[in-house]
N, C-alpha and C positions, 0 to 999 in steps of 0.2 A: 503494500499499500503506499502510495507517495505521500509526503508530509503534507501537502497542500490538502489532500483528502482527509486526512486526520484532523487538520484545523476545522475543516468544514462539519465534520462529524461532531466536534465539540461545540460549536456554535448552535447546531441543532438542539443539543442537549441543553445547553444554557437557555435557549429560548422557551423550552418545554418546562423547566422549573418555574415554579410562581413565586412571588415575592413575599407571600404570606402563608401562615401555618394553617394546615387542614386538620379538622377533627370530626369525628362522626356525630350525629345528633344524640344517639344514646351509646352507652357502653356498659358491659357487665363488670362490676366492681364491688369491692368490700365496703359495707356500710358500718361504721362504728357505731351507729346507734341501735340498728337492727341486729347487729353481730352476725350478719349473713351476706352472702355474695347476692346482689340484686341488680336490676336494670337501674341505670341512673341517667338522667338527661343531663347534657353538658350545655352551659351558658356562661356569658362573660359577666363579671360583676360590674356595677356601675362606678363610674369615676366620681369620687366624693371631693369637693374643694374644702379648704380650709375655711371655715366660716363660725358663725355663732354656734353651729352644732358641734364643732370640734374646738372648744375654747382653750383646751391644754395641749393644742399641738405644739411641735418642738420649739419654734421660734417665737411663740406667743409671749406677750408681756405678763399676761395672767400666770403662766407657768413659771416665768423667770421670778415673779414676786412671791409665789408660793415656795420656790426653792431658796429664796433670800438672796438671789443674785441681783435683783433689781433693786438696789438700795443706794443711797447716797445721792448726789447732785448730778444733773445731766441725765442725758438720754445714752450714754455709753456708745454713741455712734451707731445704734441700732434702732431705738424706738422713737424717731423723730416725728415731727408734725408733717413733714413733706411725703407725699406718696411715692413708692418705687418707681422706676422708670419702666413703663409698660410697653414702650414701641422701641425695641432693638432693632438693629439692622438685619440681624439674622436670628433663627431660632437656635437655641443650643442643642436640643435634641431632635432628631427626625423621626423618633420612634417614641411609643408609650409603654409603660409596664401594664399588662393587662393580666387581671387575676381570673382564673377558670374557676367556676363553681360546678360542683356534681351534686344533683338534686335526686335524692332517692324516690323511687316511684311508690315505694310500700309506706314508709313513714313521712314522706314529704319534706325531710329535713336536708338542708344543704350543707356541704363541706368544701372548703375552698383549698387550692393547692398551697403548699407552704411557701414557695416563691414564686413572685409573678414573672410572667414571661415578657421579654423586651422584644416586640416586633412591631411592624407597621399596621398590620391588620391579621385578624384571626378569621377563618372561615369554618363555620360549625354547619355541617350539612351543605345547604345552598346558601345560607344566610352570612353576609360578611359583617364582621364587627371592626370598626375603625378605632 
C-alpha cells in the first residue's frame, strides 16, 4: 500500500469519529438503593449556577465570614463593590463538565457518577445535551 493511500484511510476514519460522547438511553446497572441489578435511564444533570440557592459556595463572602477569613478592614482584593469583567475577548474553556445521572426504573431514585465528564456535548440515544 502506498503512503498516500494510508493517509487517505486515516482521514476517512477521522471524519467518521464524532466530537461528542455517545450513551444508550437505558443500561443494566447495580442500584445501591434496591441492592439489585436493574434497568436504569441515563440523563444529564442540570447546570446549577452560584446564586442565593448556593450561599456557601467556595468564593462567597458569607462562607469567608463563617470561617473567620473576612475580618479586618478592606475587601482583601476579592469582595469589592465593582462587578467582575463579564466580556472577555475569548472564553477560557471550550467544553463544560457534564454529570451523568442514572435513574432506577424500580425505585425511581437517581445516582450520579463520581467525576463529571469534560466534553462539548453528550448524545444520549438520539437526544444531544450541550
